C-alpha positions in Angstrom: 13.4 -4.4 20.8 11.2 -2.9 18.0 11.9 -3.1 14.3 10.1 -3.2 11.0 10.0 -6.8 10.1 7.8 -6.9 7.0 6.9 -4.5 4.2 4.1 -5.3 1.7 4.8 -5.0 -2.0 1.8 -5.2 -4.2 2.4 -7.5 -7.2 0.5 -8.7 -10.2 1.4 -12.4 -10.0 2.9 -14.4 -7.1 5.1 -16.7 -9.3 6.6 -14.0 -11.6 7.3 -11.9 -8.5 9.0 -14.8 -6.7 11.1 -15.6 -9.8 12.2 -11.9 -10.1 13.1 -11.4 -6.4 14.8 -14.8 -6.0 16.5 -15.2 -9.4 17.2 -11.6 -10.5 17.8 -10.0 -7.1 19.1 -13.0 -5.2 16.6 -12.9 -2.4 15.6 -16.1 -0.6 12.1 -17.4 -0.5 11.2 -17.4 3.3 7.6 -18.7 2.9 5.0 -19.5 0.3 1.8 -20.7 2.1 -1.6 -21.1 0.5 -4.5 -19.4 2.3 -8.1 -20.6 2.5 -9.3 -17.6 0.3 -7.1 -18.6 -2.6 -4.4 -16.1 -1.9 -0.9 -16.9 -0.7 1.4 -15.7 2.1 4.6 -15.0 0.2 7.7 -13.7 2.0 11.1 -13.0 0.4 14.2 -11.6 2.1 17.6 -10.4 0.8 19.6 -12.0 3.5 19.2 -14.0 6.7 18.2 -11.0 8.8 16.4 -7.8 8.6 13.3 -6.5 6.8 11.5 -8.9 4.5 9.0 -8.3 1.8 5.4 -9.7 1.7 4.6 -10.1 -2.0 0.8 -9.5 -2.0 -1.2 -10.1 -5.2 -3.4 -7.1 -5.9 -7.1 -7.4 -5.4 -9.4 -5.1 -7.2 -8.7 -2.1 -9.4 -7.5 0.2 -6.6 -4.7 -2.1 -5.6 -3.9 -3.0 -9.3 -3.5 0.7 -10.0 -0.7 0.8 -7.4 1.4 -1.9 -8.8 4.8 -0.4 -9.9 4.1 3.0 -8.4 3.7 2.4 -4.7 5.8 5.5 -3.8 4.8 7.9 -6.4 7.7 7.4 -8.7 10.3 8.0 -5.9 12.9 5.5 -4.8 11.1 3.6 -2.1 13.3 0.6 -1.4 17.0 0.5 -0.5 18.9 -2.7 -1.1 22.2 -2.6 0.9 25.2 -4.6 -0.3 28.7 -5.2 0.9 30.0 -5.6 -2.6 28.4 -3.1 -5.1 30.4 -4.2 -8.1 29.6 -7.9 -7.6 25.9 -7.4 -7.1 25.5 -4.7 -9.8 27.2 -7.0 -12.4 25.1 -10.1 -11.3 21.9 -8.1 -11.5 22.7 -6.7 -14.9 23.4 -10.2 -16.1 20.0 -11.2 -14.8 18.3 -8.5 -16.8 17.6 -6.0 -14.0 16.9 -2.6 -15.5 19.2 0.1 -14.0 18.0 3.6 -14.6 21.5 5.2 -14.3 25.1 4.4 -14.2 26.7 3.7 -10.8 27.8 6.7 -9.0 29.9 7.3 -5.9 28.5 9.7 -3.3 29.8 10.6 0.1 27.4 8.1 1.6 28.4 5.2 -0.7 28.2 3.6 -4.1 24.7 3.7 -5.6 22.6 3.1 -8.7 18.8 3.2 -9.1 17.1 0.2 -10.6 13.5 -0.8 -11.1 11.9 -4.1 -10.2 9.7 -6.0 -12.7 6.8 -3.7 -12.1 8.7 -0.4 -12.2 9.1 0.3 -8.5 12.4 2.2 -8.0 15.1 0.8 -5.8 18.6 1.9 -4.8 21.3 -0.7 -4.8 23.7 0.8 -2.2 27.0 0.0 -0.7 27.3 2.4 2.2 30.6 4.2 2.7 32.9 3.1 5.4 
C-alpha cells in the first residue's frame, strides 16, 4: 500500500504553530523531538489516521519568503470533517479567520479559512 503520510508546512515559529494547529484547529501533537542542529521534528495530525503535517521552521530568506504562501494563494490544504457546523463554530470561537461564509456545493459543505500565516484551507464536509 502506498499513501502520502506527511506534508511539510513551512512555519515561522514551532511553538506558535503547534498552538494554532492543536488549539484552534483541534489537531493532535504526534511528535515534537529536538534535533542535534537545534531544529525540531514536529508532527501534527487532525485525527488518528491519514496524512499529517510536519511543521518545519523556515531556514534562510528563501524559505521565510514562502511562509503563508506555499501554494501561490490557492487553497492548498483540505480539512475534511464529519460535522461541518460543529467544527466551523469551534474554529470561529478559537479565532480562525474564515474568508467566506459557509456554502453548500454538490460535493459538500465548505468554507475557506486561513491558518495563522495566511495559507488557505478548505474546511469541507463531503456530501453523502
